[in-house]
C-alpha positions in Angstrom: -164.2 -19.6 -61.5 -166.2 -21.8 -59.1 -167.8 -25.1 -59.9 -170.2 -26.7 -57.4 -172.2 -29.9 -57.1 -174.7 -31.2 -54.5 -175.4 -34.8 -53.9 -178.3 -35.8 -51.7 -178.7 -39.5 -50.6 -176.2 -40.4 -53.4 -178.1 -38.6 -56.2 -176.9 -35.6 -58.0 -179.4 -32.9 -57.1 -177.9 -29.6 -58.2 -174.8 -28.0 -59.7 -173.6 -24.6 -60.5 -175.0 -23.0 -57.4 -173.2 -20.1 -55.6 -170.6 -21.3 -53.1 -172.1 -19.0 -50.5 -175.0 -21.5 -50.3 -172.6 -24.3 -49.3 -173.1 -23.8 -45.6 -176.9 -24.1 -46.0 -176.6 -27.4 -47.9 -174.2 -28.8 -45.3 -176.8 -28.5 -42.6 -178.5 -31.6 -44.1 -176.5 -34.7 -43.0 -177.7 -36.5 -46.2 -176.1 -33.9 -48.4 -172.6 -34.1 -49.9 -171.1 -31.0 -51.5 -168.2 -30.5 -53.8 -166.9 -27.3 -55.2 -163.8 -26.4 -57.1 -161.8 -23.1 -57.0 -159.4 -22.0 -59.7 -156.6 -19.8 -58.4 -158.8 -18.1 -55.8 -158.0 -14.8 -54.2 -157.1 -14.6 -50.5 -160.4 -12.9 -49.9 -162.4 -15.7 -51.5 -160.4 -18.3 -49.6 -161.2 -16.4 -46.4 -164.9 -16.7 -47.1 -164.6 -20.4 -47.8 -162.6 -20.9 -44.6 -165.3 -19.2 -42.6 -168.0 -21.2 -44.3 -166.4 -24.6 -43.6 -164.3 -23.7 -40.5 -160.9 -24.5 -42.2 -157.7 -24.2 -40.3 -155.6 -21.1 -41.0 -152.4 -23.2 -41.6 -154.2 -25.2 -44.3 -155.4 -22.0 -46.0 -151.9 -20.5 -45.8 -150.5 -23.6 -47.6 -153.0 -22.9 -50.4 -151.8 -19.4 -50.7 -148.1 -20.5 -50.8 -147.7 -22.9 -53.7 -145.1 -25.6 -54.4 -146.0 -27.6 -51.3 -144.8 -31.1 -50.9 -147.5 -33.8 -51.5 -148.8 -34.4 -48.1 -151.8 -35.1 -45.8 -152.4 -32.8 -42.8 -155.0 -33.8 -40.2 -156.9 -31.2 -38.4 -159.7 -31.5 -35.9 -162.6 -30.7 -38.3 -161.1 -31.6 -41.7 -158.2 -33.1 -43.7 -156.0 -31.2 -46.0 -154.2 -32.8 -49.0 -151.7 -31.5 -51.4 -151.6 -33.4 -54.7 -150.1 -32.9 -58.1 -151.7 -33.6 -61.4 -148.9 -34.2 -63.9 -148.7 -34.4 -67.7 -145.7 -34.6 -70.0 -145.4 -32.4 -73.1 -143.6 -33.2 -76.4 -140.4 -31.8 -75.1 -138.5 -34.0 -72.5 -138.3 -31.0 -70.2 -142.0 -30.1 -70.4 -143.3 -31.6 -67.2 -146.4 -29.7 -66.3 -147.4 -29.8 -62.7 -150.8 -28.6 -61.4 -151.0 -28.3 -57.7 -154.3 -29.5 -56.2 -155.2 -28.5 -52.7 -158.0 -30.6 -51.3 -160.1 -30.0 -48.1 -162.0 -33.0 -46.9 -164.8 -32.6 -44.3 -167.5 -35.1 -43.2 -169.8 -34.2 -46.1 -167.8 -31.7 -48.2 -164.9 -31.9 -50.7 -163.2 -28.7 -51.8 -160.6 -28.7 -54.6 -158.3 -25.7 -55.3 -156.4 -25.8 -58.5 -153.3 -23.7 -59.2 -154.1 -23.5 -63.0 -156.6 -24.9 -65.5 -154.2 -27.5 -67.0 -155.9 -30.1 -64.8 -159.0 -31.4 -66.6 -161.7 -31.1 -64.0 -164.3 -32.2 -66.6 -162.6 -35.6 -66.7 -163.0 -36.0 -63.0 -166.7 -35.0 -63.0 -167.1 -37.5 -65.9 -165.8 -40.3 -63.8 -168.2 -39.3 -61.0 -171.1 -39.5 -63.5 -169.9 -42.8 -64.8 -170.3 -44.5 -61.4 -173.6 -43.1 -60.0 -174.1 -46.2 -57.9 -171.1 -45.3 -55.7 -172.2 -41.7 -55.1 -174.1 -42.9 -52.0 -170.7 -43.2 -50.3 -170.4 -39.4 -50.3 -167.0 -37.8 -49.8 -165.3 -41.2 -49.7 -166.4 -41.8 -53.3 -165.6 -38.3 -54.6 -162.1 -38.3 -53.0 -161.3 -41.8 -54.4 -162.2 -40.7 -57.9 -160.0 -37.6 -57.6 -157.0 -39.7 -56.3 -157.6 -42.3 -59.0 -157.5 -39.6 -61.7 -154.3 -38.1 -60.3 -152.5 -41.5 -60.1 -153.6 -42.5 -63.6 -151.9 -39.3 -64.8 -148.8 -40.4 -63.0 -149.0 -43.7 -64.8 -149.2 -42.0 -68.2 -146.2 -39.9 -67.4 -144.2 -42.9 -66.2 -145.0 -44.7 -69.4 -143.9 -41.7 -71.6 -140.7 -41.4 -69.6 -140.0 -45.1 -70.0 -140.5 -44.8 -73.8 -138.0 -41.9 -73.9 -135.5 -43.9 -71.9 -135.8 -46.8 -74.3 -135.2 -44.4 -77.2 -132.0 -43.2 -75.4 -130.9 -46.8 -75.0 -131.5 -47.5 -78.7 -129.6 -44.4 -79.6 -126.5 -45.3 -77.7 -125.3 -47.7 -80.4 -126.9 -46.0 -83.4 -126.0 -42.4 -82.7 -123.5 -40.9 -85.1 -120.2 -40.2 -83.3 -120.4 -36.5 -84.2 -123.7 -36.0 -82.5 -122.6 -36.7 -78.9 -123.6 -33.2 -77.7 -127.3 -33.8 -78.7 -127.3 -37.2 -77.1 -125.9 -35.8 -73.8 -128.5 -33.0 -73.8 -131.4 -35.4 -74.2 -130.0 -37.6 -71.4 -129.7 -34.6 -69.1 -133.3 -33.4 -69.9 -134.8 -36.9 -69.3 -132.8 -37.3 -66.1 -133.9 -33.9 -64.8 -137.5 -34.6 -65.7 -137.4 -38.0 -63.9 -136.0 -36.4 -60.8 -138.9 -33.8 -60.8 -141.4 -36.5 -61.4 -140.0 -38.6 -58.6 -140.5 -35.8 -56.1 -144.2 -35.8 -56.8 -144.7 -39.5 -56.9 -142.8 -40.9 -53.9 -144.7 -38.9 -51.2 -148.0 -40.3 -52.5 -147.3 -43.6 -50.7 -147.3 -41.8 -47.4 -150.5 -39.8 -48.3 -152.5 -42.9 -49.2 -151.2 -44.9 -46.2 -152.3 -42.1 -43.8 -155.6 -41.5 -45.6 -156.6 -45.2 -45.2 -156.2 -45.2 -41.5 -159.5 -46.4 -39.9 -159.4 -43.9 -37.1 -159.8 -41.0 -39.6 -163.1 -42.4 -40.7 -162.8 -41.0 -44.3 -162.6 -44.3 -46.2 -165.8 -46.3 -45.7 -165.5 -50.0 -45.5 -167.2 -50.5 -48.9 -164.7 -48.1 -50.5 -161.7 -49.6 -48.8 -160.9 -52.0 -51.7 -161.0 -49.2 -54.2 -158.6 -47.1 -52.1 -156.3 -50.2 -51.8 -156.3 -50.4 -55.6 -155.2 -46.8 -55.9 -152.5 -47.5 -53.3 -151.3 -50.4 -55.3 -151.0 -48.2 -58.3 -149.1 -45.7 -56.3 -146.6 -48.3 -55.3 -146.2 -49.5 -58.9 -145.6 -45.9 -60.1 -143.1 -45.3 -57.3 -141.2 -48.5 -58.1 -141.3 -47.6 -61.8 -140.0 -44.2 -61.2 -137.1 -45.5 -59.1 -136.2 -48.0 -61.9 -136.4 -45.1 -64.5 -133.9 -43.1 -62.4 -131.5 -46.1 -62.3 -132.0 -46.7 -66.1 -131.2 -43.1 -66.9 -128.1 -43.3 -64.8 -127.0 -46.5 -66.5 -127.6 -45.0 -69.9 -125.5 -42.0 -68.9 -122.7 -44.2 -67.6 -122.8 -46.4 -70.7 -122.6 -43.3 -72.9 -119.5 -42.2 -71.1 -118.0 -45.6 -71.4 -118.7 -45.6 -75.2 -117.1 -42.2 -75.5 -114.0 -43.6 -73.7 -113.9 -46.6 -76.1 -114.2 -44.4 -79.1 -111.5 -42.1 -77.8 -109.2 -45.1 -77.3 -110.0 -46.4 -80.8 -109.2 -43.0 -82.2 -105.9 -42.9 -80.3 -105.0 -46.3 -81.6 -105.7 -45.2 -85.2 -103.7 -42.0 -84.8 -100.8 -43.9 -83.2 -100.9 -46.6 -85.9 -100.6 -44.0 -88.7 -97.9 -42.2 -86.7 -95.9 -45.4 -86.6 -96.4 -45.9 -90.4 -95.1 -42.4 -91.0 -92.2 -42.8 -88.6 -90.7 -45.7 -90.5 -90.0 -43.7 -93.7 -88.8 -40.9 -91.6 -86.4 -43.3 -89.9 -85.1 -44.7 -93.1 -84.6 -41.3 -94.8 -83.1 -39.9 -91.6 -80.7 -42.9 -91.3 -79.5 -42.4 -94.9 -79.3 -38.7 -94.4 -79.6 -38.1 -98.1 -76.4 -36.0 -97.9 -73.6 -38.6 -97.7 -72.6 -41.3 -100.1 -74.4 -44.6 -99.5 -74.8 -47.8 -101.6 -76.6 -46.6 -104.7 -75.6 -42.9 -104.1 -75.8 -40.8 -107.2 -77.5 -43.8 -109.0 -81.1 -44.5 -109.8 -81.1 -47.9 -108.0 -80.3 -46.2 -104.7 -83.4 -44.1 -104.9 -85.6 -47.0 -105.9 -84.1 -49.2 -103.1 -85.0 -46.6 -100.4 -88.4 -46.0 -101.9 -89.1 -49.8 -102.0 -88.0 -50.1 -98.3 -90.5 -47.3 -97.4 -93.4 -48.9 -99.2 -92.7 -52.5 -98.0 -92.2 -51.5 -94.3 -95.3 -49.3 -94.4 -97.4 -52.0 -96.0 -96.2 -54.6 -93.4 -97.1 -52.2 -90.5 -100.5 -51.5 -92.1 -101.3 -55.2 -92.4 -100.3 -55.9 -88.8 -102.3 -53.0 -87.4 -105.3 -54.0 -89.6 -105.3 -57.5 -88.2 -105.2 -56.1 -84.7 -108.2 -53.9 -85.6 -106.3 -50.8 -84.7 -107.0 -49.2 -88.1 
């Protein structure tokens, strides 16, 4: 699938034309072309590379997925690797869509690894700001970056909600359901680590992209790029705090497990002490030698009374100490 658009002097003039016509449109300096490729074949990428004069290393990165978010600077174009992210219902369902972006003077090429990235939402944002289309590639690239970073914000918010749910569950979770709690903490922690790997490099990408010597960001668009950069910083800081929060939740959970274990040990020890007293009394008497009350009913009742009274005293003492 290939989607194409042609802007001329800031006005959308055509879309849906064959990508083979791109080179003809680019001969006009007033034209700005965007086209999108979905999981292209190496042969199709080779044609695009020849049309736009793309560097072979950049094309190779597209063919080898799972690249780190980055910005590569070549003589005739820039190459960016970004990740559109969304979070599913499951804490482990972090969906990453790799976006490879080629940026030339008057062309923007996006290559998606799969169709989970909503390209219609990006084009809708372009159509919602027709007054900025005159800035050409600078405007198109800003909207793309803004869409990606907004997705990062949504994921950070969802992860934050799940961490808060874990915090609330620390003191309300039933003692017998510790395995489920540990599994949820592990899943959220692993998802946060994966998300952090995508978010943190974006600071370097935006910082390099805003360099004046590159000439990509026009002066009128600089405040908009700065706004995206501020959002990237906020998401990065948020992600770092989430990682710390998950670690704190895990440590707190372990401490609570230790406290519960100590409490159980106190209870067991207390009951063992209660049981040990009757055992001591009956063992002292032996029940097989004459003792005061031997062979008489009052002897039995005396020993039984001692057992009950001593056990009751120990129970009261342990109960006051909150050991039982």
